[in-house]
Phi, psi and omega in degrees: 000130172233123188253132168261118176265119181255123180243101173285132189224115175233120183051053191255012189302327186293328189233353187300319182299318180295324179295312180296318179300327180293331175285317180297337182271004183297141177289336175260127193252003183273066182225158167232152182230135174235128173262126177253107178283108186267068175069034180289148176252358177263206185265022179307311182298320180294318179297314180298317180296325178297316177295319181298326180291333183263343185221114185293345179281351185249133174231164177219150177217166183223152176212157170301150184304118182227001178099166189293322181294316178296322178294320177297317178297321178298322179297328180298335180293344180277358183287116174280176183296341181277347184287128180244344184218155176238144167227124181258114188244121178296151190291350180244008177264162185227122178287144168292148185304330182257018185302308181295324179293314181294311182293319180297319180295319179295323180287322176300327182282351182225078185300338182278347184286144175280346180181189181212149173221153176242210184247165176240159168238163184254138174228164179265189184297336180269358181089007180273146178303143179236158179280103178221050187301322183295319178294312183293323178292320182299318181289334180278337182278081186286135180222166177205173179261126172220126180054039176076010181235158173274124181234153175299147181238107186299157183290344179272003177257147177287165175276120184245179177301325180299331179280311185280349175298338178281341184141173187262110176261008171267095198286336177215144188293341177295352176282348191241142169244123187244142175290143184295314189300313179296322179295315178298318180295328179283348180085016178073214188264150177260107182300337181289348184258002177302137009267016179254029181294330176292317178299317178301314179295315180303314182296319179295323177292320184284345174296341180233016182182202180215162173256127171295156181232135175233126185277058178228143174287126182240350183208148173259124181263120185275120179265125176201180188293344182267357178301119180295332181291347174289338178278085190299314183295320179296318180293319178298318180294318179294321178298316179297322178296320178296314180299319180294316180298311186285335174298333179273330191255339178271185182291169183298319180297315178296321179299318179295319179296321179295323178296313177297316179300320179298313180300311182296320180295319179296321176296319177298318178296322178297318179294319178297318180294324178295317177299319179295323179294318178298317179297318180296319178297322179297331178269358181079015181270080187295320180298315178296318179299319179297317179297319180292324178293327174298320179295324175301311183296315182296311183292321179293318179298317180294325177296324180286325178300323176076018177233127177300000000 
């Protein structure tokens, strides 16, 4: 196994060194790393070039700002003929020291899998653990669609299309190690689907395979004000666009699952918004409660319409 680690980096000076150091600290050493400077105006490029000068396994390239999906695709161009696997690591996330070893072993044990994913933990801007129990619990509570219902998905089962049709519980791409051939065959990332470009790729891969799952933490996800996933409404809208796109372009079975997943996810979002509205009212935050009740109405109505 030879892994290309792709790090898309935009205005990444604050955390890029820690991210690169986490790759250099891997117990498994058969990797190469490329940093794609996506039009940064800070010292991102200088930091990446410094690492490249000291470690021959690291390269860097730059492009005008085009977004994370385009930067990830640009990184794929650095794959030499020896590369067999990809890992896409956000510029502010940190791999656990045994991440490549754990993911690689799980993938070796499942030759039919298109990739493998593990779990994440949350850290703050300084790299210290933070209280994010709901996020960490949510990713561990694996579910899938069976007979039009949401059912628990045991940890000994792989992640299939039936699981991700409900939404993306792989919260950061550093959780996944993907085989090169399926990713190349899928054409990489679709920039039109940002910020759900990872979800879009996973679904296209799972239309023809599955992801092995290992119940181990493999990456620390840094929570801060720039996390795009904190923009809940934008992420929900992007997820719906991906479901709508792929319901038209994938096979009939996948399209039906996406429709069911869309309905079930919207109902779930409506319930979450209702709980948030109740909590806001209890705190006297009338404006927040009103906004959440609007989300209840929108999501419930969309679930009844039955069209992504």
